[in-house]
C-alpha positions as CSV (number, residue, x, y, z in Angstrom):
1,M,121.5,174.6,111.9
2,L,123.0,170.8,111.2
3,N,120.4,168.0,111.8
4,F,122.3,164.8,112.2
5,Q,119.9,161.9,111.4
6,L,121.6,159.2,113.0
7,Y,123.9,158.9,115.9
8,N,124.8,156.3,118.5
9,Q,127.7,156.3,121.2
10,V,126.6,153.1,123.3
11,R,128.8,150.2,122.9
12,M,126.7,147.1,123.6
13,L,127.6,143.4,124.8
14,I,124.6,141.1,123.1
15,G,123.7,137.6,123.6
16,P,122.9,134.9,126.3
17,G,124.9,134.9,129.1
18,S,126.6,138.4,128.5
19,L,125.4,139.8,131.7
20,E,128.5,137.5,133.3
21,Q,130.8,140.0,131.7
22,L,129.8,143.0,133.9
23,G,132.6,142.7,136.3
24,E,135.0,142.7,132.8
25,L,133.3,145.8,131.7
26,I,133.8,147.7,134.7
27,E,137.6,146.6,134.9
28,H,137.8,147.7,131.3
29,M,136.3,150.9,131.9
30,G,138.8,151.6,134.8
31,V,135.8,152.2,137.1
32,K,137.0,151.8,140.8
33,K,133.6,151.9,142.2
34,P,130.3,151.7,140.7
35,M,127.0,152.4,142.1
36,I,124.2,149.6,141.1
37,V,120.9,150.9,140.5
38,T,118.1,148.8,140.7
39,D,114.7,147.5,142.2
40,K,113.4,145.2,144.8
41,S,112.6,142.6,141.8
42,M,115.9,142.0,140.8
43,V,117.1,141.3,144.3
44,N,114.5,138.8,144.9
45,M,114.8,136.9,141.5
46,G,118.3,136.7,142.1
47,I,119.6,138.7,139.3
48,L,121.2,141.4,141.2
49,D,123.5,138.5,142.6
50,Q,124.2,137.3,139.4
51,A,125.1,140.7,137.9
52,V,127.4,141.5,140.7
53,S,129.2,138.0,141.0
54,G,132.0,139.3,138.3
55,L,132.3,142.4,140.5
56,K,133.0,140.1,143.7
57,E,135.5,138.0,141.5
58,R,137.9,141.0,140.6
59,N,137.5,142.5,144.1
60,I,135.7,145.4,142.9
61,P,133.8,147.3,145.6
62,F,130.2,148.7,144.8
63,V,127.4,150.5,146.1
64,T,123.6,149.0,145.4
65,F,120.6,151.2,145.5
66,D,117.5,149.1,145.4
67,E,114.5,151.4,146.0
68,V,113.5,152.5,142.4
69,L,109.7,152.2,141.8
70,P,107.6,151.8,138.8
71,N,107.4,155.2,136.7
72,A,110.5,156.3,138.2
73,P,109.9,158.8,140.8
74,T,112.5,161.5,141.3
75,D,112.6,161.1,145.2
76,A,114.5,158.0,145.0
77,I,116.5,159.6,142.3
78,E,117.4,162.2,144.6
79,K,118.3,159.6,147.3
80,A,120.6,157.6,145.3
81,S,122.5,160.9,144.0
82,V,123.3,161.6,147.7
83,I,124.6,158.2,148.3
84,C,126.4,158.2,145.0
85,N,128.3,161.4,145.7
86,K,129.0,160.4,149.4
87,E,130.4,156.9,148.3
88,K,132.3,158.9,145.5
89,C,131.2,156.4,143.0
90,D,132.8,156.9,139.5
91,A,130.3,154.9,137.2
92,V,126.5,154.1,137.6
93,V,124.8,150.8,136.5
94,G,121.0,150.4,135.9
95,L,119.9,146.9,136.2
96,G,116.4,146.3,135.2
97,G,113.2,147.7,133.4
98,G,112.6,151.2,131.9
99,S,111.9,152.8,135.4
100,V,115.3,151.5,136.5
101,M,117.4,152.6,133.8
102,D,115.9,156.3,133.4
103,S,116.8,156.3,137.0
104,A,120.3,155.5,136.4
105,K,120.7,157.9,133.8
106,A,119.2,160.7,136.0
107,V,121.9,159.6,138.8
108,N,124.7,159.8,136.4
109,V,123.5,163.0,135.4
110,L,123.7,164.3,139.0
111,R,127.5,163.1,139.2
112,F,128.2,165.9,136.8
113,N,125.4,168.5,136.9
114,D,124.6,170.7,139.8
115,G,120.9,170.7,141.4
116,K,118.2,168.5,140.9
117,I,117.0,166.3,138.0
118,L,113.7,167.9,137.5
119,D,115.9,171.6,137.0
120,Y,116.6,170.0,133.7
121,V,113.2,169.7,132.1
122,E,113.5,173.3,131.0
123,R,117.1,173.3,130.8
124,M,117.6,170.1,128.7
125,D,120.5,171.8,126.7
126,D,122.6,172.6,129.9
127,I,123.1,169.1,130.8
128,K,126.7,168.5,131.0
129,F,128.2,165.3,129.3
130,S,127.8,162.5,131.6
131,P,130.1,159.4,131.0
132,N,130.3,155.9,132.6
133,C,126.8,154.7,132.7
134,V,126.2,151.4,131.9
135,L,122.5,150.0,131.6
136,I,121.3,146.5,131.9
137,P,117.7,146.0,130.6
138,T,115.8,143.0,131.8
139,T,113.0,143.5,129.7
140,A,112.2,144.1,126.2
141,G,110.4,147.4,126.5
142,T,111.7,150.8,126.8
143,G,114.8,150.7,125.0
144,S,116.2,153.1,127.4
145,E,119.9,151.8,126.9
146,L,119.7,153.3,123.4
147,S,117.4,156.4,123.8
148,Q,118.3,160.0,124.8
149,G,115.4,160.2,127.0
150,M,114.2,160.0,130.7
151,I,110.6,159.7,131.7
152,L,110.5,160.6,135.2
153,M,107.4,161.0,137.8
154,G,108.0,164.1,139.9
155,P,106.5,164.9,143.8
156,D,103.3,166.0,142.2
157,H,102.7,162.6,140.1
158,A,103.2,164.4,136.8
159,K,105.5,162.6,134.2
160,Y,108.6,164.9,133.1
161,T,110.4,164.1,129.9
162,I,114.3,165.0,129.4
163,L,116.1,164.4,126.1
164,S,119.6,164.8,126.0
165,H,122.3,163.2,124.0
166,N,124.6,164.1,126.9
167,A,122.8,161.7,129.3
168,N,123.0,158.6,127.1
169,A,124.9,155.5,128.6
170,A,128.2,154.7,127.6
171,Y,127.6,150.8,127.6
172,A,124.8,148.4,127.6
173,I,124.6,144.6,128.3
174,L,121.6,142.8,126.3
175,D,121.2,139.3,127.7
176,P,118.0,137.8,126.4
177,A,118.6,134.7,128.6
178,M,117.7,137.0,131.5
179,Q,114.2,138.1,129.9
180,T,113.2,134.2,129.9
181,R,112.0,134.8,133.5
182,L,109.6,137.5,133.0
183,P,105.9,136.5,133.5
184,A,103.7,136.9,130.5
185,E,102.0,140.1,131.8
186,L,105.2,142.1,132.0
187,T,106.4,140.5,129.1
188,A,103.6,142.2,127.0
189,A,103.3,145.1,128.8
190,T,107.0,145.9,128.1
191,G,107.0,144.5,124.7
192,L,103.8,146.6,123.6
193,D,105.8,149.5,125.1
194,A,108.6,148.5,122.6
195,L,105.8,148.5,119.9
196,T,104.5,151.7,120.6
197,H,107.9,153.5,120.5
198,V,108.7,152.0,117.1
199,V,105.0,153.0,115.5
200,E,105.2,156.5,116.9
201,D,108.8,156.8,115.7
202,Y,107.5,155.4,112.1
203,T,104.8,158.1,112.3
204,D,106.1,161.4,113.6
205,T,107.4,164.5,111.5
206,M,110.7,163.5,112.1
207,A,110.8,160.4,110.5
208,T,113.6,159.6,107.4
209,D,114.2,157.1,104.8
210,F,116.9,155.9,106.9
211,T,114.8,155.3,110.4
212,D,111.9,154.0,108.1
213,M,114.0,151.0,107.3
214,I,114.9,150.5,110.7
215,C,111.1,151.2,112.0
216,E,109.6,148.8,109.5
217,K,111.8,145.8,110.1
218,V,111.3,146.2,113.9
219,I,107.1,146.3,113.8
220,E,107.3,143.3,111.5
221,T,109.4,141.7,114.1
222,I,107.6,142.6,117.1
223,G,104.3,141.6,115.6
224,K,105.8,138.0,114.9
225,Y,107.9,137.4,118.1
226,L,106.1,139.2,120.8
227,P,103.1,136.7,121.0
228,I,105.7,133.7,121.1
229,C,107.5,135.3,124.0
230,I,104.4,135.2,125.7
231,S,103.2,131.8,124.6
232,D,106.7,130.2,124.8
233,P,108.6,132.4,127.7
234,G,111.6,130.1,127.7
235,N,111.9,130.7,123.5
236,V,115.6,132.4,123.7
237,Q,115.4,133.1,120.1
238,A,112.0,134.8,120.1
239,R,113.4,136.8,123.4
240,S,116.6,137.7,121.6
241,R,114.5,139.1,118.5
242,M,112.4,141.3,121.2
243,A,115.3,142.3,123.2
244,I,117.0,143.6,119.8
245,S,113.6,145.1,118.6
246,A,113.0,147.2,121.8
247,S,116.9,148.5,121.9
248,L,116.4,149.6,117.9
249,A,113.0,151.1,119.1
250,G,115.0,153.1,121.7
251,W,117.5,154.2,119.3
252,M,115.3,155.5,116.9
253,L,113.5,157.6,119.5
254,G,116.6,159.7,119.9
255,H,116.0,160.6,116.0
256,C,112.4,160.7,115.3
257,V,110.6,161.0,118.8
258,A,107.7,160.0,120.5
259,N,104.2,161.6,119.6
260,A,100.7,161.9,121.0
261,G,100.5,158.3,122.0
262,H,103.0,159.0,125.1
263,S,101.6,162.2,125.7
264,I,98.4,160.5,126.5
265,G,99.9,157.6,127.8
266,Q,102.6,159.0,130.3
267,T,99.7,161.5,131.5
268,I,97.4,158.9,132.7
269,G,100.0,156.7,133.8
270,G,100.8,159.7,136.3
271,L,97.6,160.8,137.5
272,F,96.3,157.0,137.8
273,D,99.2,155.2,138.6
274,I,99.4,153.0,135.6
275,P,102.8,151.2,134.7
276,H,104.1,152.7,131.6
277,G,103.8,149.8,129.2
278,H,100.2,149.6,130.0
279,C,99.0,153.0,129.5
280,V,101.0,154.0,126.1
281,A,99.6,150.5,124.8
282,Y,96.1,151.8,126.2
283,S,96.5,154.8,124.2
284,E,98.4,153.6,121.0
285,P,95.5,152.4,118.9
286,W,93.2,155.7,119.4
287,V,96.2,158.0,118.1
288,L,97.0,155.5,115.3
289,E,93.5,156.1,114.3
290,F,93.6,159.9,114.8
291,N,97.0,160.2,112.8
292,A,95.5,158.3,109.9
293,P,94.5,161.1,107.9
294,A,97.6,162.6,108.0
295,V,99.9,159.1,107.4
296,P,97.5,156.7,105.9
297,E,100.4,154.8,104.0
298,R,102.3,154.1,107.2
299,T,99.4,153.5,109.3
300,K,98.4,150.8,106.8
301,F,101.8,149.2,106.9
302,I,101.4,149.3,111.0
303,G,97.9,147.3,110.5
304,Q,99.0,144.6,108.0
305,A,102.0,144.0,110.5
306,L,99.4,143.5,113.3
307,G,97.3,141.2,111.3
308,A,94.9,143.9,109.3
309,T,93.7,142.9,105.9
310,F,92.9,145.8,103.5
311,T,91.6,146.0,99.9
312,G,93.1,149.0,99.0
313,N,90.0,151.1,98.6
314,E,89.9,152.0,102.2
315,T,89.8,155.8,102.9
316,P,92.3,157.3,105.4
317,E,89.7,157.4,107.8
318,E,88.9,153.4,107.2
319,I,92.5,152.5,107.4
320,G,92.6,154.2,110.8
321,A,89.9,152.1,112.2
322,K,91.3,149.1,110.7
323,T,94.5,149.8,112.2
324,R,93.1,150.5,115.6
325,D,91.0,147.5,115.5
326,A,94.3,145.3,114.8
327,F,96.2,147.0,117.4
328,I,93.6,146.5,120.0
329,D,93.3,142.6,119.0
330,F,97.2,142.2,119.1
331,R,97.1,144.0,122.4
332,D,94.0,142.1,124.2
333,N,93.9,138.7,122.4
334,K,97.8,137.8,121.0
335,C,99.5,139.4,124.1
336,G,96.6,139.3,126.7
337,L,97.2,142.8,128.5
338,R,95.1,143.3,131.1
339,S,92.1,145.8,130.8
340,V,92.8,149.6,131.4
341,K,89.6,149.6,133.9
342,S,91.5,147.0,136.1
343,F,93.5,150.0,137.2
344,G,92.0,152.7,139.1
345,Y,90.9,156.1,137.4
346,D,89.1,159.2,137.9
347,E,87.0,160.6,135.2
348,S,86.7,163.9,136.6
349,K,90.3,164.4,135.9
350,F,89.9,163.7,132.2
351,E,89.6,167.4,131.2
352,E,93.0,168.4,133.4
353,A,94.5,165.5,131.5
354,A,93.6,167.0,128.3
355,K,95.1,170.3,128.9
356,I,98.4,168.2,129.9
357,I,98.2,166.2,127.0
358,E,98.1,169.1,124.5
359,A,100.8,171.3,126.1
360,D,103.2,167.8,126.2
361,I,106.6,168.1,124.5
362,F,105.6,165.1,122.2
363,Q,102.9,167.1,120.6
364,N,105.7,169.0,118.8
365,F,106.1,165.8,116.6
366,Q,102.7,165.3,115.7
367,P,101.7,164.4,112.2
368,R,98.3,165.9,113.0
369,K,97.4,168.4,115.6
370,M,96.0,167.3,118.7
371,T,93.8,169.9,120.5
372,A,92.7,169.5,124.2
373,A,89.2,168.6,122.8
374,D,90.8,165.7,120.8
375,A,92.5,164.2,123.6
376,L,89.4,164.7,126.0
377,E,87.5,162.6,123.3
378,I,90.6,159.9,123.1
379,L,90.4,159.8,126.7
380,K,86.6,158.9,126.8
381,K,87.4,156.0,123.9
382,I,90.2,154.5,125.9
383,Y,87.8,153.9,129.0
384,A,84.5,153.5,127.1
């Protein structure tokens, strides 16, 4: 079986002000009536109006769906899909953060594939090629604009992962000027999400020499520029570095895939209604420590990029502990992320969560096997 180790089909418009090219892009695509998938925050901040101004100038009709919620609940996706088909929209534009972009990809998939989106959790290979999706990230986080993945929340509040290159966006617009409006907490959470992506890309079993070169640069770039974006939100250069880093990290997810950091993060996110960027940032340092015996040198590189110092005589376990502490310091002190205990949680659900984590698809890419007992121990450490 051929295993293509690098692939990308997304054409990108990049740079401050590139959002203004949406109308020209839609015209270039030959699209007659796009659906804009977004959320209320994009409406309230005026970013939706800015995005569609080019459509109005060109008299291109469009439909807006602004009911996406955090964690991408599938009931909103199904509702948007019905509207999209009824209005005969021939493209889907996702304008927002990761939940919006994943929702937009799902709506676009349902333009070409029958049934409901969760039908494809167990039938990812059956997804037909779904063209004419445009993604416009307003945060430097998920990198969904370049990834093959969708992480969605079902009616049962469980998180479901769908991976398919046939669901990828066709185009993306990366405008870092939009991201200067983000508040510090959202900048931190989404930036840490990008960091967890690239850390897991770098430490999982699918990593290659090619992906390593990209991942190492992205890890160092996020370590340098994310704190600047938080302390100096109007710094367009720093925002640009973070926007590109998030996209590259998302691209690498299509080749290296996430590991247990996301298994744990998305499980507690679904069970306890925690935004995705927060929950993976809470889980990652402990997974780094857990995986260190299997990938000590890679773990050490991550620790150094986040400020840890090493003598060269550390055991793999000591490397894991130092990197864990460096990640926590970066997350809590340099980025100022709020405490996990500021969100509600139910410790009686930990054993249930641990079983879900053990069975999660991302466990297949772990450098070190993680059992439910291991996951339970990590959950206790996260909330200690």
